[in-house]
Residue frames relative to the residue before (quaternion, step in Angstrom):
aa qw qx qy qz dx dy dz
M 1.0000 0.0000 0.0000 0.0000 0.00 0.00 0.00
G 0.0710 -0.8556 0.5111 0.0421 3.66 -0.11 1.13
F 0.0892 -0.7757 0.6246 0.0117 3.51 -1.04 0.91
K 0.1419 -0.8338 0.5326 0.0307 3.50 -0.65 1.16
C 0.1383 -0.7660 0.6258 0.0508 3.59 -0.98 0.89
G 0.2333 -0.7998 0.5374 0.1306 3.60 -0.39 1.17
I 0.2868 -0.7248 0.6032 0.1689 3.63 -0.92 0.91
V 0.0391 0.8208 -0.5620 0.0944 3.54 -0.43 1.20
G 0.2805 0.7494 -0.5762 0.1662 3.59 -1.29 0.29
L 0.6682 -0.4449 0.3996 0.4427 3.57 -1.37 0.10
P 0.5931 -0.5271 0.4286 0.4321 3.59 -1.19 0.22
N 0.8392 0.2326 -0.1908 0.4531 3.51 -1.29 0.64
V 0.4812 0.6654 -0.4571 0.3417 3.65 0.98 0.65
G 0.6275 -0.5613 0.3253 0.4306 3.54 1.36 -0.20
K 0.3257 0.7781 -0.4962 0.2055 3.58 1.28 0.25
S 0.7237 0.4317 -0.2720 0.4646 3.64 0.68 -0.95
T 0.5923 0.5375 -0.3830 0.4622 3.59 1.00 -0.52
L 0.6817 0.4897 -0.2828 0.4642 3.45 0.95 -0.94
F 0.6132 0.5389 -0.3273 0.4759 3.56 1.06 -0.77
N 0.6552 0.5268 -0.3151 0.4404 3.59 0.88 -0.94
A 0.6561 0.4934 -0.2901 0.4918 3.52 1.03 -0.88
L 0.6290 0.5459 -0.3492 0.4294 3.62 0.92 -0.82
T 0.7663 0.3540 -0.1757 0.5066 3.60 0.82 -1.05
Q 0.2968 -0.7500 0.5180 0.2848 3.61 1.29 -0.30
T 0.5848 0.5208 -0.4249 0.4542 3.54 0.85 0.94
A 0.3751 -0.6790 0.5488 0.3115 3.63 -1.23 0.02
A 0.1816 0.8249 -0.5127 0.1539 3.57 1.19 0.71
A 0.7635 0.2929 -0.1973 0.5407 3.61 0.94 -0.67
Q 0.4041 -0.7237 0.5113 0.2273 3.54 -0.72 1.11
A 0.1462 -0.7598 0.6285 0.0795 3.58 -0.76 1.10
A 0.1822 0.7831 -0.5755 0.1499 3.53 -0.74 1.12
N 0.4895 -0.6924 0.4398 0.2959 3.49 -1.15 0.53
Y 0.6008 0.4822 -0.4484 0.4533 3.52 0.34 1.21
P 0.6002 -0.6009 0.3887 0.3573 3.60 -1.06 0.61
F 0.8477 0.2213 -0.1657 0.4527 3.54 -1.20 0.67
C 0.2933 0.7439 -0.5465 0.2487 3.62 1.09 0.60
T 0.6847 0.3818 -0.2851 0.5515 3.60 1.22 -0.27
I 0.0938 -0.8335 0.5436 0.0318 3.56 -0.18 1.21
E 0.7693 0.2198 -0.1331 0.5850 3.60 0.87 -0.89
P 0.5054 -0.6467 0.4436 0.3600 3.64 -0.86 0.75
N 0.2358 -0.7439 0.6068 0.1512 3.61 -0.82 0.92
V 0.2187 -0.7986 0.5563 0.0707 3.54 -1.07 0.88
G 0.0593 0.8145 -0.5759 0.0369 3.57 -0.80 0.78
D 0.2573 -0.7402 0.5928 0.1859 3.53 -1.03 0.75
V 0.1122 -0.7900 0.6023 0.0205 3.56 -0.98 1.01
A 0.4737 -0.6489 0.5170 0.2955 3.51 -1.16 0.75
V 0.3925 -0.6996 0.5582 0.2121 3.54 -1.08 0.83
P 0.3938 -0.7440 0.4881 0.2308 3.67 -0.45 1.19
D 0.1408 0.7767 -0.5933 0.1577 3.56 -0.69 1.15
P 0.2691 -0.7995 0.5147 0.1534 3.64 -0.16 1.26
R 0.5328 0.6385 -0.4244 0.3583 3.66 1.20 -0.28
L 0.5978 0.5819 -0.3698 0.4091 3.54 1.11 -0.67
E 0.6294 0.5068 -0.3580 0.4678 3.69 0.87 -0.71
K 0.6656 0.4936 -0.3307 0.4515 3.65 0.83 -0.82
L 0.6423 0.4936 -0.3360 0.4806 3.63 0.96 -0.78
C 0.6152 0.5592 -0.3363 0.4425 3.59 0.95 -0.91
E 0.6788 0.5209 -0.2780 0.4366 3.54 0.87 -1.06
I 0.6886 0.4874 -0.2690 0.4647 3.55 0.88 -1.02
A 0.7651 0.4129 -0.1903 0.4560 3.57 0.91 -0.87
G 0.3378 -0.7608 0.4637 0.3033 3.51 1.44 -0.39
S 0.1884 0.8060 -0.5266 0.1936 3.54 1.04 0.79
K 0.5041 -0.6789 0.4574 0.2752 3.53 -1.08 0.82
Q 0.8126 0.0660 0.0025 0.5791 3.60 1.07 -0.67
I 0.2949 -0.7165 0.5984 0.2039 3.48 -1.37 0.32
I 0.0574 -0.7919 0.6076 0.0213 3.54 -0.96 0.88
P 0.2036 -0.8217 0.5169 0.1273 3.65 -0.27 1.22
T 0.5271 -0.5740 0.4886 0.3924 3.49 -1.23 0.16
R 0.2828 -0.7943 0.5233 0.1235 3.57 -1.16 0.47
L 0.2220 -0.7315 0.6339 0.1180 3.52 -1.34 0.50
T 0.2746 -0.7527 0.5700 0.1819 3.66 -0.92 0.81
F 0.1545 -0.7583 0.6316 0.0469 3.49 -1.10 1.08
V 0.1314 -0.8017 0.5783 0.0745 3.59 -0.90 0.85
D 0.2990 -0.7499 0.5703 0.1520 3.60 -0.70 1.11
I 0.1127 -0.8421 0.5270 -0.0189 3.56 -0.40 1.25
A 0.5861 -0.6094 0.3845 0.3706 3.67 -0.87 0.84
G 0.5624 -0.6298 0.4234 0.3282 3.60 -1.03 0.69
L 0.3510 -0.7506 0.5406 0.1455 3.53 -1.11 0.91
V 0.1298 -0.7719 0.6159 0.0890 3.53 -1.15 0.66
R 0.6916 -0.4199 0.3611 0.4636 3.57 -1.28 0.08
G 0.7817 0.3247 -0.2507 0.4697 3.59 -0.95 0.82
A 0.3702 0.7570 -0.4771 0.2494 3.64 1.36 0.01
S 0.6418 0.5356 -0.3539 0.4195 3.55 0.99 -0.72
K 0.6827 0.4038 -0.2652 0.5482 3.66 1.31 -0.23
G 0.6751 -0.5185 0.3295 0.4086 3.53 1.16 0.30
E 0.4040 0.7070 -0.4859 0.3175 3.66 1.19 0.02
G 0.8149 0.1831 -0.1499 0.5291 3.61 -1.14 0.68
L 0.6791 -0.3626 0.3299 0.5463 3.54 -0.70 -1.14
G 0.1260 0.8775 -0.4583 0.0643 3.50 1.11 0.64
N 0.6785 0.4929 -0.2968 0.4567 3.61 0.87 -0.98
Q 0.6522 0.5056 -0.3032 0.4765 3.57 1.00 -0.86
F 0.6137 0.5642 -0.3232 0.4479 3.56 1.00 -0.90
L 0.7210 0.4561 -0.2573 0.4538 3.50 0.73 -1.08
A 0.6369 0.5094 -0.3341 0.4726 3.58 1.02 -0.68
N 0.6835 0.4907 -0.3065 0.4450 3.57 0.87 -0.72
I 0.6787 0.4811 -0.2988 0.4676 3.54 0.98 -0.80
R 0.5611 0.6106 -0.3729 0.4163 3.60 1.18 -0.51
E 0.6732 0.5172 -0.2643 0.4576 3.51 1.18 -0.78
C 0.6249 0.5596 -0.3279 0.4346 3.66 1.28 -0.28
D 0.4677 -0.6790 0.4865 0.2891 3.57 -1.16 0.47
A 0.8002 0.0196 0.0022 0.5995 3.59 1.22 -0.49
I 0.3584 -0.7381 0.5325 0.2080 3.55 -1.25 0.37
A 0.1552 -0.7156 0.6738 0.0991 3.50 -1.11 0.89
H 0.1603 -0.8382 0.5211 0.0151 3.46 -0.12 1.46
V 0.1562 -0.8087 0.5574 0.1044 3.59 -0.21 1.20
V 0.0966 -0.7967 0.5965 0.0069 3.61 -0.81 1.15
R 0.4253 -0.6922 0.5278 0.2478 3.48 -0.96 0.97
C 0.0655 0.7934 -0.6012 0.0686 3.57 -0.72 1.14
F 0.6085 0.5102 -0.3687 0.4832 3.54 0.99 0.99
E 0.3757 -0.7049 0.5649 0.2071 3.55 -1.18 0.61
D 0.1874 0.7555 -0.6030 0.1748 3.61 -0.79 0.96
G 0.3100 -0.7832 0.5127 0.1663 3.58 -0.43 1.23
D 0.6453 0.5405 -0.3201 0.4347 3.57 1.16 -0.36
I 0.7136 0.3556 -0.2332 0.5567 3.56 1.33 -0.20
T 0.3542 -0.7823 0.4765 0.1883 3.54 -0.42 1.31
H 0.2474 -0.7351 0.6154 0.1405 3.43 -1.28 0.57
V 0.4985 -0.6954 0.4100 0.3160 3.62 -0.66 1.03
E 0.7039 0.4352 -0.2553 0.5000 3.61 1.16 -0.50
G 0.5810 -0.6199 0.3668 0.3790 3.63 1.23 -0.05
D 0.8199 0.0194 -0.0278 0.5714 3.55 1.07 -0.42
V 0.5316 -0.6356 0.4472 0.3368 3.69 -1.17 0.30
D 0.2058 0.7255 -0.6260 0.1984 3.51 -0.83 1.20
P 0.2333 -0.8340 0.4802 0.1392 3.58 0.15 1.25
I 0.6639 0.4796 -0.3576 0.4488 3.66 0.85 -0.59
R 0.6034 0.5272 -0.3503 0.4851 3.59 1.03 -0.56
D 0.6523 0.4974 -0.3045 0.4841 3.58 0.93 -0.89
I 0.6149 0.5459 -0.3412 0.4556 3.64 0.95 -0.80
E 0.7170 0.4718 -0.2498 0.4483 3.49 0.90 -1.11
T 0.5681 0.5803 -0.3785 0.4441 3.63 1.17 -0.55
I 0.7079 0.4408 -0.2710 0.4808 3.55 0.82 -0.92
E 0.6531 0.5190 -0.3222 0.4476 3.49 0.89 -0.87
T 0.6168 0.5522 -0.3214 0.4598 3.62 1.02 -0.74
E 0.6770 0.4799 -0.3055 0.4669 3.54 0.86 -0.91
L 0.6388 0.5136 -0.3383 0.4623 3.60 0.96 -0.74
M 0.6597 0.5049 -0.2928 0.4735 3.61 0.95 -0.90
L 0.6383 0.5176 -0.3342 0.4614 3.60 0.95 -0.76
A 0.6755 0.4714 -0.3114 0.4738 3.54 0.93 -0.79
D 0.6404 0.5101 -0.3310 0.4691 3.57 1.11 -0.58
L 0.6126 0.5532 -0.3587 0.4359 3.57 1.02 -0.81
E 0.6458 0.5231 -0.3059 0.4644 3.57 0.91 -0.99
S 0.6588 0.5268 -0.2896 0.4522 3.59 0.88 -1.00
L 0.7063 0.4785 -0.2634 0.4503 3.60 0.81 -1.01
E 0.6502 0.5375 -0.3102 0.4382 3.48 0.93 -0.98
K 0.6520 0.5298 -0.2999 0.4520 3.58 1.09 -0.77
R 0.7431 0.4432 -0.2157 0.4526 3.49 1.05 -0.86
V 0.5424 0.6609 -0.3795 0.3534 3.60 1.26 -0.54
V 0.6667 0.5632 -0.2863 0.3954 3.53 0.84 -1.14
P 0.7300 0.3687 -0.2943 0.4945 3.73 0.66 -0.83
L 0.6155 0.5361 -0.3598 0.4520 3.57 1.12 -0.48
E 0.5987 0.5450 -0.3653 0.4594 3.65 1.09 -0.58
K 0.6239 0.5298 -0.3402 0.4629 3.64 1.05 -0.73
K 0.6704 0.4886 -0.3183 0.4588 3.58 0.92 -0.80
A 0.6390 0.5317 -0.3095 0.4616 3.53 1.03 -0.91
K 0.6546 0.5012 -0.3348 0.4562 3.67 0.93 -0.71
G 0.6382 0.5419 -0.2973 0.4590 3.54 1.25 -0.67
G 0.5812 -0.6111 0.3501 0.4078 3.61 1.30 0.04
D 0.3862 0.7135 -0.4957 0.3098 3.62 1.16 0.34
K 0.3660 -0.7746 0.4757 0.1993 3.63 -0.36 1.21
D 0.6447 0.5150 -0.3002 0.4787 3.60 0.97 -0.90
A 0.6458 0.5098 -0.3151 0.4730 3.61 0.95 -0.83
K 0.6345 0.5285 -0.3480 0.4439 3.60 0.94 -0.80
E 0.6834 0.4948 -0.2849 0.4550 3.54 0.92 -0.98
L 0.6491 0.4943 -0.3117 0.4870 3.61 0.94 -0.76
L 0.6529 0.5418 -0.3175 0.4235 3.48 0.91 -0.88
D 0.6197 0.5655 -0.2958 0.4568 3.50 1.12 -0.83
L 0.6537 0.5032 -0.2716 0.4956 3.51 1.06 -0.92
M 0.6701 0.4976 -0.3006 0.4614 3.58 0.88 -0.97
R 0.6438 0.5079 -0.3362 0.4632 3.64 0.98 -0.73
R 0.6213 0.5421 -0.3352 0.4558 3.54 1.03 -0.66
C 0.6412 0.5090 -0.2885 0.4967 3.53 1.04 -0.93
L 0.6750 0.4985 -0.3138 0.4443 3.57 0.88 -0.94
D 0.6322 0.5325 -0.3473 0.4430 3.62 0.97 -0.70
L 0.6140 0.5432 -0.3220 0.4736 3.58 1.11 -0.73
V 0.7174 0.4766 -0.2397 0.4480 3.49 0.66 -1.26
R 0.6562 0.4980 -0.3247 0.4647 3.60 1.00 -0.69
D 0.6915 0.4354 -0.2763 0.5058 3.50 1.17 -0.56
G 0.6108 -0.6036 0.3543 0.3702 3.64 1.26 0.38
R 0.6210 0.5213 -0.3504 0.4689 3.65 1.16 0.37
P 0.5093 -0.6902 0.4207 0.2953 3.58 -0.87 0.93
A 0.6389 -0.5860 0.3801 0.3223 3.47 -1.21 0.76
R 0.5620 0.6246 -0.3754 0.3912 3.62 1.18 -0.38
L 0.6368 0.5214 -0.3061 0.4786 3.55 1.36 -0.29
V 0.4235 0.7059 -0.4717 0.3161 3.60 1.28 0.04
A 0.3858 -0.6954 0.5537 0.2467 3.63 -1.04 0.78
I 0.0637 0.8161 -0.5676 0.0877 3.53 -0.61 1.15
A 0.4795 -0.6350 0.5188 0.3127 3.56 -1.22 0.42
P 0.6285 -0.5557 0.3308 0.4322 3.68 -0.91 0.57
E 0.6901 0.4831 -0.3336 0.4232 3.62 0.93 -0.64
E 0.6004 0.5566 -0.3497 0.4555 3.63 1.37 -0.04
R 0.4239 0.7159 -0.4721 0.2915 3.68 1.28 -0.12
G 0.6603 0.5276 -0.3133 0.4331 3.55 0.88 -0.89
A 0.6736 0.5073 -0.2781 0.4600 3.55 0.96 -0.99
L 0.6557 0.4908 -0.3265 0.4717 3.62 1.01 -0.75
A 0.6450 0.4960 -0.3325 0.4769 3.60 1.00 -0.65
G 0.6324 0.5423 -0.3258 0.4471 3.55 1.08 -0.67
L 0.6044 0.5574 -0.3770 0.4266 3.62 1.13 -0.34
G 0.3257 -0.7931 0.4691 0.2117 3.53 1.24 -0.31
L 0.3047 0.7846 -0.4918 0.2230 3.57 1.04 0.59
L 0.4598 -0.7100 0.4522 0.2830 3.64 -0.72 1.00
S 0.7103 0.4643 -0.2551 0.4634 3.56 0.96 -0.91
S 0.6197 0.5636 -0.3687 0.4030 3.56 1.22 -0.03
K 0.4984 0.6671 -0.3970 0.3860 3.57 1.37 -0.19
P 0.4945 -0.6381 0.4900 0.3290 3.60 -0.94 0.76
V 0.2298 -0.8009 0.5489 0.0665 3.60 -1.09 0.88
L 0.0766 -0.7361 0.6687 0.0717 3.45 -1.17 0.80
Y 0.2550 -0.7598 0.5767 0.1583 3.56 -0.75 1.09
V 0.1700 -0.7790 0.6013 0.0516 3.46 -0.90 1.10
C 0.1983 -0.8214 0.5288 0.0800 3.58 -0.19 1.23
N 0.1579 -0.7942 0.5822 0.0726 3.60 -0.37 1.18
V 0.0319 -0.8234 0.5638 -0.0555 3.58 -0.31 1.32
E 0.6412 -0.5224 0.4082 0.3864 3.52 -1.34 0.19
E 0.7005 -0.5092 0.2644 0.4245 3.60 -1.05 0.50
G 0.6950 0.5182 -0.2893 0.4058 3.56 0.94 -0.83
A 0.6891 0.4427 -0.2480 0.5174 3.58 1.35 -0.35
A 0.3563 0.7939 -0.4440 0.2137 3.64 1.21 0.14
A 0.7228 0.4404 -0.2644 0.4623 3.50 1.10 -0.73
E 0.8008 0.2997 -0.1135 0.5060 3.58 0.98 -0.98
G 0.4224 -0.6734 0.4834 0.3667 3.57 1.18 -0.61
N 0.3437 -0.7203 0.5672 0.2033 3.55 -1.31 -0.19
S 0.7560 -0.3742 0.2616 0.4691 3.58 -1.38 -0.14
F 0.6151 0.5544 -0.3364 0.4484 3.53 1.06 -0.74
S 0.7095 0.4360 -0.2855 0.4743 3.65 0.72 -1.03
Q 0.5891 0.5783 -0.3725 0.4240 3.59 1.09 -0.60
K 0.6639 0.4834 -0.3081 0.4803 3.61 1.07 -0.71
V 0.6276 0.5030 -0.3505 0.4798 3.59 1.09 -0.56
A 0.5953 0.5797 -0.3313 0.4470 3.58 1.05 -0.83
A 0.6554 0.5232 -0.2836 0.4651 3.55 1.03 -1.02
R 0.6563 0.5150 -0.2923 0.4675 3.49 0.95 -1.04
A 0.6480 0.5196 -0.3320 0.4471 3.65 0.92 -0.89
R 0.6446 0.5351 -0.3213 0.4415 3.57 0.95 -0.87
E 0.6328 0.5655 -0.3214 0.4202 3.56 0.99 -0.92
E 0.7905 0.2926 -0.1413 0.5192 3.59 0.92 -0.92
G 0.5331 -0.6684 0.3951 0.3362 3.62 1.15 0.35
A 0.4544 0.6456 -0.4877 0.3727 3.52 1.10 0.74
A 0.4265 -0.6907 0.5016 0.2991 3.60 -1.24 -0.16
S 0.1560 -0.7843 0.5951 0.0799 3.59 -1.16 0.47
V 0.0480 -0.7668 0.6396 0.0244 3.59 -1.18 0.71
V 0.3286 -0.7352 0.5673 0.1720 3.50 -1.23 0.75
V 0.1334 0.7755 -0.6112 0.0849 3.56 -0.83 0.90
S 0.2556 -0.6786 0.6433 0.2456 3.53 -1.35 0.29
A 0.3917 -0.7464 0.4925 0.2166 3.53 -0.42 1.20
K 0.6044 0.5805 -0.3256 0.4380 3.54 1.15 -0.75
I 0.6778 0.4812 -0.2707 0.4855 3.55 0.92 -0.95
E 0.6641 0.5028 -0.3209 0.4509 3.52 0.95 -0.96
S 0.6556 0.4892 -0.3461 0.4595 3.69 0.88 -0.70
E 0.6571 0.4682 -0.3525 0.4741 3.67 1.03 -0.45
I 0.6082 0.5334 -0.3582 0.4661 3.58 1.02 -0.61
A 0.6707 0.5509 -0.3163 0.3830 3.60 0.85 -0.97
V 0.7079 0.4321 -0.2756 0.4860 3.65 1.08 -0.52
L 0.5608 0.6072 -0.3978 0.3981 3.62 1.18 -0.14
P 0.5598 -0.5553 0.4923 0.3687 3.57 -1.21 0.54
A 0.6007 -0.5948 0.3700 0.3854 3.61 -1.03 0.77
E 0.6586 0.5322 -0.3385 0.4104 3.65 0.93 -0.70
E 0.6922 0.4640 -0.2601 0.4877 3.60 1.29 -0.48
Q 0.5244 0.6687 -0.4011 0.3420 3.66 1.23 -0.29
K 0.6150 0.5489 -0.3578 0.4387 3.59 0.98 -0.89
D 0.6970 0.4905 -0.3000 0.4285 3.59 0.77 -1.05
Y 0.6246 0.5373 -0.3197 0.4680 3.54 1.12 -0.76
L 0.6301 0.5447 -0.3084 0.4595 3.57 0.97 -0.89
E 0.6673 0.4858 -0.2977 0.4797 3.58 0.87 -1.00
A 0.6657 0.5205 -0.3181 0.4298 3.62 0.92 -0.76
V 0.7370 0.3537 -0.2301 0.5280 3.56 1.11 -0.53
G 0.5793 -0.6589 0.3430 0.3356 3.61 1.23 0.25
L 0.5641 0.6002 -0.3806 0.4204 3.54 1.17 0.54
E 0.4307 -0.7171 0.4907 0.2440 3.57 -0.99 0.80
E 0.7759 -0.0046 0.0412 0.6295 3.54 1.22 -0.68
P 0.6227 -0.5136 0.3929 0.4406 3.62 -1.16 0.33
G 0.5582 -0.6055 0.4620 0.3292 3.54 -1.17 0.82
L 0.6018 0.5986 -0.3488 0.3974 3.59 1.12 -0.67
N 0.5583 0.5857 -0.3755 0.4520 3.59 1.20 -0.50
R 0.6502 0.4950 -0.2998 0.4923 3.53 1.02 -0.86
V 0.6287 0.5353 -0.3373 0.4521 3.62 0.95 -0.82
I 0.6771 0.4969 -0.2950 0.4557 3.55 0.86 -1.02
R 0.6837 0.4659 -0.3058 0.4713 3.61 0.85 -0.92
A 0.6662 0.4871 -0.3386 0.4519 3.59 0.90 -0.76
G 0.6186 0.5200 -0.3498 0.4739 3.61 1.07 -0.62
Y 0.6340 0.5414 -0.3122 0.4555 3.56 1.07 -0.74
T 0.6736 0.4778 -0.2627 0.4989 3.53 1.08 -0.85
L 0.5902 0.5983 -0.3326 0.4279 3.51 1.12 -0.80
L 0.7383 0.4334 -0.1992 0.4769 3.47 0.97 -1.01
R 0.4046 -0.7421 0.4320 0.3147 3.56 1.44 0.13
L 0.3249 0.7353 -0.5027 0.3181 3.48 0.86 1.17
V 0.0738 -0.7684 0.6308 0.0784 3.46 -1.25 0.52
T 0.3666 -0.7406 0.5245 0.2048 3.61 -1.21 0.36
Y 0.0636 -0.7356 0.6683 0.0907 3.54 -1.16 0.71
F 0.3234 -0.7559 0.5418 0.1749 3.61 -1.19 0.39
T 0.1243 -0.6945 0.6960 0.1337 3.52 -1.45 0.41
V 0.0596 -0.8156 0.5740 -0.0421 3.58 -0.69 1.02
G 0.2124 0.7505 -0.6048 0.1608 3.50 -1.13 0.93
P 0.7488 -0.4012 0.2633 0.4571 3.63 -1.21 0.05
K 0.6871 0.5173 -0.2798 0.4267 3.52 1.05 -0.80
E 0.8138 -0.1476 0.1283 0.5473 3.51 0.99 -0.98
A 0.2465 -0.6889 0.6488 0.2092 3.54 -1.31 0.37
R 0.0039 0.8465 -0.5248 0.0894 3.56 -0.47 1.26
A 0.2843 -0.7254 0.6051 0.1639 3.54 -1.17 0.81
W 0.1227 -0.7795 0.6126 0.0453 3.49 -1.16 0.79
T 0.3297 -0.7731 0.5133 0.1736 3.57 -0.95 0.89
I 0.0792 0.7604 -0.6429 0.0471 3.64 -0.97 0.84
E 0.5341 -0.5936 0.4852 0.3563 3.56 -1.30 0.26
Q 0.6172 -0.5228 0.4338 0.3970 3.54 -1.16 0.54
G 0.7858 0.3199 -0.2182 0.4823 3.61 -0.99 0.80
T 0.4741 0.6764 -0.4493 0.3403 3.62 1.21 0.12
R 0.3683 -0.7226 0.5444 0.2140 3.53 -0.93 0.93
A 0.7207 -0.4965 0.2969 0.3819 3.52 -1.29 0.59
P 0.6827 0.4815 -0.3453 0.4275 3.70 0.72 -0.73
Q 0.6529 0.5066 -0.2877 0.4841 3.54 1.08 -0.83
A 0.6212 0.5298 -0.3276 0.4756 3.59 1.14 -0.68
A 0.6288 0.5317 -0.3166 0.4708 3.51 1.08 -0.74
A 0.6253 0.5643 -0.3410 0.4175 3.63 0.99 -0.73
V 0.5342 0.6212 -0.4044 0.4065 3.63 1.25 -0.32
I 0.6654 0.4818 -0.2760 0.4989 3.45 1.20 -0.73
H 0.7491 -0.2073 0.1754 0.6043 3.56 0.93 -1.01
T 0.5312 -0.6397 0.4438 0.3341 3.60 -0.89 0.82
D 0.5875 0.5866 -0.3655 0.4208 3.64 1.05 -0.60
F 0.5871 0.5734 -0.3592 0.4444 3.56 1.13 -0.71
E 0.6715 0.4613 -0.3118 0.4890 3.68 0.94 -0.73
K 0.6835 0.5042 -0.3205 0.4194 3.59 0.75 -0.93
G 0.8077 0.2610 -0.1504 0.5068 3.61 0.91 -0.74
F 0.2401 0.8341 -0.4749 0.1452 3.46 1.34 0.47
I 0.1820 -0.7688 0.6093 0.0677 3.59 -1.00 0.98
R 0.7369 -0.2687 0.2250 0.5780 3.58 0.68 -1.08
A 0.3386 -0.6977 0.5881 0.2296 3.43 -1.47 0.20
E 0.2754 -0.7285 0.6036 0.1705 3.58 -0.78 0.98
T 0.0543 -0.8678 0.4845 -0.0959 3.49 -0.36 1.34
I 0.0183 0.7602 -0.6474 0.0521 3.53 -1.06 0.98
A 0.4027 -0.6914 0.5355 0.2703 3.68 -0.70 0.95
Y 0.6436 -0.5648 0.3734 0.3569 3.55 -1.13 0.81
E 0.6906 0.4870 -0.3006 0.4423 3.56 0.82 -1.05
D 0.6511 0.4903 -0.3351 0.4728 3.60 1.02 -0.69
Y 0.6057 0.5573 -0.3509 0.4465 3.66 0.96 -0.77
V 0.7066 0.4501 -0.2532 0.4837 3.56 0.87 -0.96
A 0.6730 0.4997 -0.3081 0.4500 3.64 0.82 -0.90
L 0.7753 0.3556 -0.1688 0.4940 3.59 1.00 -0.88
R 0.4603 -0.7532 0.3793 0.2774 3.51 1.40 0.26
G 0.8277 -0.2576 0.0521 0.4958 3.45 0.90 1.06
E 0.7703 -0.3670 0.2479 0.4588 3.60 -1.35 -0.18
S 0.7004 0.4667 -0.3393 0.4201 3.61 0.64 -0.89
G 0.6350 0.5158 -0.3432 0.4614 3.65 0.98 -0.62
A 0.6374 0.5362 -0.3053 0.4614 3.57 1.11 -0.82
R 0.6085 0.5591 -0.3112 0.4693 3.53 1.14 -0.78
E 0.7180 0.4644 -0.2524 0.4529 3.47 0.76 -1.05
A 0.7043 0.4299 -0.2604 0.5013 3.63 1.11 -0.57
G 0.4935 -0.6887 0.4067 0.3417 3.57 1.29 0.07
K 0.5165 0.6341 -0.4278 0.3848 3.59 1.11 0.66
F 0.4875 0.5930 -0.4246 0.4801 3.54 1.37 0.37
R 0.0730 -0.8145 0.5746 -0.0341 3.65 -0.43 1.29
L 0.2670 -0.6862 0.6585 0.1555 3.47 -1.40 0.60
E 0.0484 -0.8394 0.5407 -0.0266 3.52 -0.52 1.26
G 0.3694 -0.7694 0.4847 0.1912 3.64 -0.95 0.77
K 0.8115 -0.3277 0.2011 0.4401 3.51 -1.39 -0.23
D 0.7049 0.4840 -0.2766 0.4387 3.58 1.11 -0.54
Y 0.4634 0.7052 -0.4337 0.3159 3.56 1.32 -0.08
V 0.2546 -0.7305 0.6103 0.1708 3.63 -0.91 0.93
V 0.3929 -0.7504 0.4883 0.2101 3.47 -0.62 1.16
A 0.2655 -0.7756 0.5553 0.1397 3.64 -0.90 0.96
D 0.6018 -0.5547 0.4215 0.3904 3.48 -1.27 0.58
G 0.7959 0.2798 -0.2493 0.4755 3.53 -1.00 1.04
D 0.4464 0.6783 -0.4947 0.3098 3.66 1.14 0.01
V 0.2621 -0.7150 0.6247 0.1727 3.44 -1.20 0.72
L 0.0678 -0.8612 0.5018 -0.0447 3.58 -0.30 1.21
H 0.0356 -0.7115 0.6989 0.0632 3.50 -1.42 0.51
F 0.2192 -0.8111 0.5325 0.1025 3.59 -0.60 1.12
R 0.1984 -0.7349 0.6391 0.1101 3.48 -1.07 0.93
F 0.0860 0.8096 -0.5674 0.1230 3.60 -0.85 1.00
N 0.4423 -0.6467 0.5612 0.2670 3.51 -1.36 0.37
T 0.2934 -0.7325 0.5754 0.2153 3.62 -0.86 0.77
């Protein structure tokens, strides 16, 4: 089950530096000029989860396998991208394939690194990209509304429902607000996703600050955080420079480095966890002598569909899910303790898997 988070932003804001640190590779060339990233670079990263180590310890598992999230480093966008300026068409096509946006915003002053707009203003930069996304959506929606109106007039019920949703999105975009702010019923989530609107994707603002502001942020990042709160988005403060330095250090040296710069953990851990939350994802675990493993599912996933993440046969022949909550598994030191305490549950097809569940699926082959 793949989930992609696209790293976007204006040129020279630190996207590729952040991506390199995220994937701990030099796959994306980081350079001080626009469009150094021509093709989107893709990297899978482990989602930090200390629960896995605890489960491994209790079960005596030989290895730990974390769940993963995919980040895509996408070429920098400039004004006019919606009309094909710069690498606009490619940028828009690449972001359309992602499930969410990690919008890297420059929140630092540095005379040696040029800014395409001439000065640092994170809110203006956010609005530049948001405007281009909305302009692309506006063009897309207006093209599709006319033929859909004809279908709706002909009595097509599905067309009427989709047209209503599209008109609500159009009203927002024409008013200069992203489509992700549209009010929808739970059953309309699929239809909204199907429209492929760029401005409907959930957004995480990643404030790239100078090294001295990595722990607390600065006045620029505070403005971005306020903006995020207003629109129900999320924001995280990181120093891409610090993260790139941490990424190349041996594991045993990273803790000392973090302490020296006043950080409890790498900022990238917060980015990964925030991206995970942004995509409405949760984790369940399978635990045994061979491995303790984390699996990714969307919030609200029922047991048979959660089983399918391991193998499609598990869903087809699903019988039940043997379930222990993480807290119970740890407190009672494993499966046998949970059984004795009555915390071992048998759940059926309608069970909605909770974050942290330790599961064992029974199925017919």
